[in-house]
C-alpha positions as a printed NumPy array, in Angstrom:
array([[-60.912, 104.106,  85.281],
       [-61.376, 100.845,  83.399],
       [-58.766,  98.967,  85.45 ],
       [-60.473,  99.956,  88.686],
       [-63.781,  98.583,  87.371],
       [-62.122,  95.371,  86.156],
       [-60.465,  94.862,  89.555],
       [-63.808,  95.113,  91.324],
       [-65.879,  92.956,  88.975],
       [-66.067,  89.203,  88.59 ],
       [-62.773,  87.376,  88.135],
       [-60.839,  90.644,  88.428],
       [-61.298,  90.591,  92.193],
       [-59.029,  87.547,  92.409],
       [-56.458,  88.568,  89.766],
       [-53.212,  89.542,  91.511],
       [-51.573,  90.956,  88.381],
       [-54.549,  93.186,  87.685],
       [-54.358,  94.594,  91.208],
       [-50.574,  95.043,  90.901],
       [-50.993,  96.883,  87.601],
       [-53.708,  99.07 ,  89.098],
       [-51.424,  99.824,  92.058],
       [-48.635, 100.875,  89.67 ],
       [-51.029, 103.135,  87.776],
       [-52.413, 104.7  ,  90.955],
       [-48.863, 105.193,  92.218],
       [-48.066, 107.15 ,  89.057],
       [-51.152, 109.296,  89.583],
       [-50.117, 110.104,  93.152],
       [-52.92 , 108.033,  94.695],
       [-50.648, 106.534,  97.342],
       [-53.285, 105.074,  99.665],
       [-55.252, 103.461,  96.833],
       [-52.036, 102.113,  95.31 ],
       [-51.001, 100.554,  98.603],
       [-54.443,  98.98 ,  99.091],
       [-54.337,  97.36 ,  95.659],
       [-50.733,  96.247,  96.087],
       [-51.6  ,  94.64 ,  99.426],
       [-54.624,  92.942,  97.863],
       [-52.422,  91.594,  95.048],
       [-49.827,  90.382,  97.566],
       [-52.521,  88.641,  99.58 ],
       [-53.642,  86.81 ,  96.45 ],
       [-50.192,  85.752,  95.244],
       [-47.228,  86.345,  97.52 ],
       [-44.759,  84.481,  95.304],
       [-45.108,  86.785,  92.292],
       [-42.173,  89.122,  91.624],
       [-44.249,  91.877,  90.083],
       [-46.691,  91.802,  92.988],
       [-43.846,  91.983,  95.528],
       [-42.24 ,  94.859,  93.611],
       [-45.51 ,  96.808,  93.411],
       [-46.076,  96.457,  97.153],
       [-42.48 ,  97.417,  97.973],
       [-42.73 , 100.586,  95.881],
       [-46.032, 101.641,  97.418],
       [-44.632, 101.088, 100.909],
       [-41.579, 103.197, 100.07 ],
       [-43.608, 106.   ,  98.517],
       [-46.121, 105.986, 101.352],
       [-43.381, 106.448, 103.939],
       [-44.088, 103.053, 105.469],
       [-41.902, 100.367, 107.006],
       [-38.567, 100.635, 105.208],
       [-37.455,  97.179, 106.388],
       [-40.582,  95.581, 104.906],
       [-40.045,  97.368, 101.604],
       [-36.4  ,  96.231, 101.478],
       [-37.395,  92.635, 102.242],
       [-39.979,  92.688,  99.447],
       [-37.471,  94.202,  97.006],
       [-34.963,  91.472,  97.876],
       [-37.652,  88.84 ,  97.405],
       [-38.597,  90.277,  94.021],
       [-34.961,  90.413,  92.907],
       [-34.272,  86.823,  94.005],
       [-37.321,  85.2  ,  92.44 ],
       [-37.469,  83.72 ,  88.967],
       [-38.746,  85.927,  86.201],
       [-41.619,  84.453,  84.249],
       [-42.539,  86.192,  81.071],
       [-44.815,  85.053,  78.319],
       [-43.629,  85.689,  74.789],
       [-46.07 ,  85.737,  71.908],
       [-44.587,  84.588,  68.626]])
């Protein structure tokens, strides 16, 4: 998988959005443990990011983990500002 390579090479190792995206992809493929590892790595790199918090919350829920932690992360993601870049 190209994303997996990118997340392990060079600047990709410290890119929280890349790890969050990889976690979402792995989640969709049923790779729960790998998804949770990448979501946790993304959260460790940038705790204030909504997408990162949402990715970690979903992997915790799907992995049957701490429901309170998942709910807290979902609330954090819902409360935070949304930052989107628009190309014109």
